MIZA-725890 format. One record per residue: x, y, z of N, C-alpha, C in turn. Coordinates in Angstrom, 2 decimals, decimal comma. Layout:
<recs>
X | Y | Z | X | Y | Z | X | Y | Z
...
</recs>
This chain:
<recs>
18,37 | -16,37 | -28,34 | 18,46 | -15,18 | -27,52 | 17,41 | -15,25 | -26,41
17,80 | -14,96 | -25,18 | 16,89 | -15,01 | -24,04 | 15,95 | -13,81 | -24,06
14,70 | -14,01 | -23,61 | 13,78 | -12,87 | -23,57 | 14,25 | -11,84 | -22,55
13,98 | -10,58 | -22,85 | 14,36 | -9,51 | -21,93 | 13,41 | -9,48 | -20,75
13,97 | -9,27 | -19,57 | 13,16 | -9,16 | -18,38 | 12,92 | -7,68 | -18,10
11,76 | -7,38 | -17,51 | 11,51 | -6,00 | -17,13 | 12,48 | -5,63 | -16,02
12,69 | -4,35 | -15,82 | 13,66 | -3,91 | -14,82 | 13,23 | -4,31 | -13,42
11,96 | -4,57 | -13,24 | 11,47 | -4,96 | -11,93 | 10,14 | -5,69 | -12,09
9,98 | -6,68 | -11,27 | 8,70 | -7,40 | -11,25 | 7,55 | -6,44 | -10,93
7,88 | -5,37 | -10,20 | 6,84 | -4,45 | -9,74 | 6,86 | -3,11 | -10,47
7,49 | -3,02 | -11,61 | 7,59 | -1,75 | -12,33 | 6,22 | -1,15 | -12,60
5,22 | -1,99 | -12,86 | 3,87 | -1,50 | -13,16 | 3,19 | -0,85 | -11,96
3,70 | -1,08 | -10,75 | 3,10 | -0,51 | -9,54 | 3,69 | 0,84 | -9,15
4,94 | 1,07 | -9,49 | 5,70 | 2,16 | -8,91 | 5,13 | 3,55 | -9,17
4,48 | 3,77 | -10,30 | 3,93 | 5,10 | -10,57 | 2,45 | 5,21 | -10,22
1,91 | 4,21 | -9,57 | 0,50 | 4,23 | -9,15 | 0,41 | 4,73 | -7,71
-0,73 | 5,30 | -7,36 | -0,97 | 5,80 | -6,01 | -1,70 | 4,73 | -5,20
-1,15 | 4,39 | -4,04 | -1,79 | 3,43 | -3,15 | -2,68 | 4,21 | -2,19
-3,93 | 3,80 | -2,10 | -4,87 | 4,48 | -1,22 | -5,77 | 3,46 | -0,52
-6,01 | 3,71 | 0,74 | -6,88 | 2,84 | 1,52 | -8,28 | 2,82 | 0,92
-8,91 | 1,67 | 0,97 | -10,32 | 1,54 | 0,58 | -11,13 | 2,39 | 1,57
-11,96 | 3,32 | 1,09 | -12,70 | 4,18 | 2,01 | -13,69 | 3,42 | 2,90
-14,02 | 2,20 | 2,55 | -14,94 | 1,40 | 3,36 | -14,23 | 0,61 | 4,45
-12,92 | 0,71 | 4,52 | -12,13 | -0,08 | 5,45 | -12,05 | 0,61 | 6,81
-12,37 | -0,14 | 7,86 | -12,22 | 0,35 | 9,22 | -10,86 | -0,08 | 9,75
-10,21 | 0,80 | 10,50 | -8,90 | 0,44 | 11,04 | -8,57 | 1,32 | 12,24
-7,62 | 0,84 | 13,02 | -7,13 | 1,58 | 14,17 | -5,72 | 1,09 | 14,46
-4,88 | 2,01 | 14,91 | -3,53 | 1,63 | 15,30 | -3,48 | 1,42 | 16,80
-3,01 | 0,24 | 17,20 | -2,87 | -0,13 | 18,61 | -1,44 | -0,58 | 18,84
-0,77 | 0,05 | 19,79 | 0,61 | -0,31 | 20,12 | 1,52 | -0,36 | 18,89
1,34 | 0,60 | 17,98 | 2,21 | 0,70 | 16,82 | 1,88 | -0,22 | 15,66
0,80 | -1,01 | 15,78 | 0,40 | -1,90 | 14,69 | -1,05 | -1,63 | 14,31
-1,28 | -1,51 | 13,02 | -2,65 | -1,26 | 12,54 | -3,45 | -2,55 | 12,55
-4,67 | -2,44 | 13,00 | -5,64 | -3,53 | 12,92 | -6,66 | -3,07 | 11,90
-6,79 | -3,81 | 10,82 | -7,61 | -3,42 | 9,68 | -8,69 | -4,47 | 9,45
-9,89 | -4,01 | 9,13 | -11,02 | -4,91 | 8,89 | -11,35 | -4,93 | 7,41
-11,36 | -6,11 | 6,82 | -11,73 | -6,26 | 5,42 | -13,20 | -5,91 | 5,25
-13,55 | -4,98 | 4,37 | -14,94 | -4,56 | 4,23 | -15,89 | -5,69 | 3,82
-15,45 | -6,57 | 2,97 | -16,35 | -7,60 | 2,43 | -16,75 | -8,66 | 3,45
-15,82 | -9,04 | 4,34 | -16,13 | -10,16 | 5,24 | -15,80 | -9,89 | 6,71
-15,44 | -8,67 | 7,04 | -15,12 | -8,26 | 8,41 | -13,96 | -9,05 | 9,02
-13,08 | -9,58 | 8,20 | -11,90 | -10,29 | 8,69 | -10,88 | -9,27 | 9,21
-10,26 | -9,59 | 10,35 | -9,26 | -8,72 | 10,94 | -7,87 | -9,04 | 10,42
-7,09 | -7,99 | 10,16 | -5,71 | -8,13 | 9,72 | -4,85 | -7,23 | 10,61
-3,77 | -7,76 | 11,13 | -2,83 | -6,98 | 11,92 | -1,58 | -6,74 | 11,10
-1,21 | -5,47 | 10,96 | -0,04 | -5,10 | 10,18 | 1,14 | -4,85 | 11,11
2,33 | -5,29 | 10,69 | 3,52 | -5,04 | 11,50 | 3,90 | -3,56 | 11,42
4,98 | -3,19 | 12,07 | 5,37 | -1,79 | 12,16 | 5,61 | -1,15 | 10,79
6,33 | -1,83 | 9,92 | 6,62 | -1,23 | 8,61 | 5,37 | -1,17 | 7,74
4,55 | -2,21 | 7,79 | 3,31 | -2,21 | 7,02 | 2,36 | -1,13 | 7,55
2,33 | -0,94 | 8,87 | 1,51 | 0,12 | 9,46 | 1,98 | 1,49 | 8,99
3,29 | 1,68 | 8,94 | 3,86 | 2,94 | 8,45 | 3,35 | 3,24 | 7,04
3,43 | 2,27 | 6,15 | 2,97 | 2,45 | 4,77 | 1,45 | 2,60 | 4,71
0,73 | 1,83 | 5,50 | -0,73 | 1,89 | 5,54 | -1,19 | 3,30 | 5,90
-0,58 | 3,87 | 6,93 | -0,97 | 5,21 | 7,35 | -0,66 | 6,25 | 6,28
0,44 | 6,08 | 5,56 | 0,75 | 7,00 | 4,46 | -0,24 | 6,88 | 3,30
-0,87 | 5,72 | 3,17 | -1,81 | 5,47 | 2,07 | -3,22 | 5,97 | 2,38
-3,41 | 6,58 | 3,53 | -4,76 | 6,99 | 3,93 | -5,44 | 7,90 | 2,91
-4,73 | 8,88 | 2,40 | -5,33 | 9,85 | 1,48 | -4,93 | 9,64 | 0,02
-4,08 | 8,66 | -0,24 | -3,66 | 8,41 | -1,62 | -2,78 | 9,49 | -2,19
-1,91 | 10,05 | -1,35 | -1,06 | 11,16 | -1,78 | 0,27 | 10,72 | -2,37
0,63 | 9,44 | -2,21 | 1,96 | 8,98 | -2,59 | 1,90 | 7,82 | -3,57
2,77 | 7,89 | -4,56 | 2,92 | 6,73 | -5,44 | 3,64 | 5,64 | -4,66
3,60 | 4,43 | -5,18 | 4,32 | 3,34 | -4,54 | 5,81 | 3,65 | -4,51
6,34 | 4,26 | -5,56 | 7,76 | 4,65 | -5,57 | 8,06 | 5,63 | -4,44
7,17 | 6,57 | -4,20 | 7,38 | 7,52 | -3,10 | 7,27 | 6,81 | -1,75
6,40 | 5,84 | -1,64 | 6,31 | 5,05 | -0,41 | 7,61 | 4,29 | -0,17
8,21 | 3,77 | -1,24 | 9,49 | 3,08 | -1,13 | 10,54 | 4,02 | -0,53
10,61 | 5,24 | -1,03 | 11,60 | 6,20 | -0,54 | 11,34 | 6,58 | 0,91
10,10 | 6,73 | 1,29 | 9,77 | 7,06 | 2,68 | 10,11 | 5,88 | 3,60
9,88 | 4,67 | 3,11 | 10,23 | 3,48 | 3,88 | 11,74 | 3,42 | 4,09
12,49 | 3,70 | 3,05 | 13,96 | 3,70 | 3,15 | 14,44 | 4,72 | 4,17
13,86 | 5,90 | 4,15 | 14,28 | 6,96 | 5,07 | 13,91 | 6,64 | 6,51
12,73 | 6,11 | 6,71 | 12,25 | 5,85 | 8,08 | 12,95 | 4,66 | 8,73
13,19 | 3,61 | 7,95 | 13,72 | 2,38 | 8,52 | 15,15 | 2,07 | 8,10
15,78 | 2,98 | 7,35 | 17,17 | 2,81 | 6,91 | 17,40 | 1,44 | 6,28
16,59 | 1,14 | 5,31 | 16,67 | -0,12 | 4,59 | 17,10 | 0,16 | 3,15
17,73 | -0,80 | 2,51 | 18,20 | -0,62 | 1,15 | 17,08 | -0,54 | 0,12
17,41 | -0,08 | -1,08 | 16,38 | 0,13 | -2,10 | 15,70 | -1,15 | -2,57
16,42 | -2,24 | -2,66 | 15,82 | -3,49 | -3,14 | 14,83 | -4,04 | -2,12
15,22 | -4,07 | -0,88 | 14,34 | -4,56 | 0,19 | 13,12 | -3,66 | 0,33
13,33 | -2,35 | 0,31 | 12,21 | -1,40 | 0,45 | 11,22 | -1,55 | -0,70
11,74 | -1,67 | -1,92 | 10,86 | -1,82 | -3,08 | 10,09 | -3,13 | -2,99
10,77 | -4,21 | -2,65 | 10,11 | -5,51 | -2,51 | 9,01 | -5,47 | -1,44
9,34 | -4,93 | -0,29 | 8,37 | -4,90 | 0,81 | 7,17 | -4,02 | 0,50
7,41 | -2,83 | -0,04 | 6,31 | -1,91 | -0,35 | 5,42 | -2,48 | -1,46
6,02 | -3,06 | -2,47 | 5,23 | -3,60 | -3,58 | 4,45 | -4,84 | -3,17
5,07 | -5,71 | -2,39 | 4,34 | -6,88 | -1,90 | 3,16 | -6,46 | -1,04
3,38 | -5,48 | -0,16 | 2,29 | -5,01 | 0,68 | 1,18 | -4,41 | -0,18
1,54 | -3,59 | -1,16 | 0,53 | -2,99 | -2,04 | -0,29 | -4,08 | -2,73
0,37 | -5,08 | -3,27 | -0,34 | -6,18 | -3,94 | -1,28 | -6,90 | -2,97
-0,78 | -7,16 | -1,76 | -1,58 | -7,88 | -0,77 | -2,80 | -7,07 | -0,32
-2,59 | -5,78 | -0,07 | -3,70 | -4,93 | 0,35 | -4,77 | -4,84 | -0,72
-4,35 | -4,71 | -1,96 | -5,30 | -4,63 | -3,07 | -6,03 | -5,96 | -3,23
-5,31 | -7,08 | -3,17 | -5,93 | -8,39 | -3,32 | -6,98 | -8,66 | -2,25
-6,76 | -8,13 | -1,05 | -7,71 | -8,34 | 0,05 | -8,82 | -7,30 | 0,08
-8,78 | -6,34 | -0,82 | -9,82 | -5,31 | -0,87 | -9,63 | -4,20 | 0,16
-8,44 | -4,12 | 0,76 | -8,18 | -3,11 | 1,78 | -7,70 | -1,79 | 1,18
-7,19 | -1,85 | -0,03 | -6,66 | -0,66 | -0,69 | -6,87 | -0,79 | -2,19
-6,67 | 0,32 | -2,88 | -6,75 | 0,34 | -4,34 | -5,53 | 1,07 | -4,87
-5,21 | 0,80 | -6,12 | -4,15 | 1,53 | -6,82 | -4,83 | 2,46 | -7,82
-4,40 | 3,70 | -7,82 | -5,00 | 4,70 | -8,70 | -3,94 | 5,33 | -9,58
-4,38 | 5,88 | -10,72 | -3,46 | 6,56 | -11,62 | -3,24 | 8,01 | -11,23
-4,09 | 8,54 | -10,36 | -3,99 | 9,92 | -9,91 | -4,08 | 9,95 | -8,39
-3,55 | 10,98 | -7,77 | -3,62 | 11,04 | -6,31 | -5,05 | 11,25 | -5,82
-5,28 | 10,91 | -4,58 | -6,57 | 11,13 | -3,94 | -7,32 | 9,86 | -3,67
-8,29 | 9,98 | -2,81 | -9,13 | 8,83 | -2,45 | -10,19 | 8,62 | -3,51
-10,56 | 7,37 | -3,75 | -11,68 | 7,13 | -4,65 | -12,95 | 7,60 | -3,98
-13,96 | 7,97 | -4,73 | -15,19 | 8,41 | -4,09 | -15,84 | 7,25 | -3,33
-16,39 | 7,56 | -2,19 | -17,13 | 6,57 | -1,42 | -18,44 | 6,28 | -2,15
-18,96 | 5,07 | -2,02 | -20,20 | 4,73 | -2,73 | -21,34 | 5,71 | -2,45
-21,41 | 6,25 | -1,25 | -22,49 | 7,18 | -0,91 | -22,28 | 8,56 | -1,52
-21,07 | 8,84 | -2,05 | -20,78 | 10,11 | -2,70 | -21,12 | 10,10 | -4,18
-21,33 | 8,94 | -4,74 | -21,54 | 8,84 | -6,19 | -22,95 | 9,19 | -6,57
</recs>
């Protein structure tokens, strides 16, 4: 008997809240976000769809699943593509230290607030 696969490679992300790292500097220029990695000051340019999701993640108000739905509505893309794109972006942002995934909504406290 073959092992059962989870319903999605990204199922573990969908109920988490994506929120920008409070130490990250960024600005939107000509519809694309330019983001600076806090640890090494490396610049990252996000395309239009990634910028859309990045801006929604500013306050950590949306789960990844909610970001998928907003992406679908804004760009009229199917559910599989939207889920793949939003989850890949979330993983990439977290891996680079630009964002975090939280179990509850809201921004993590800044180091100077602790």
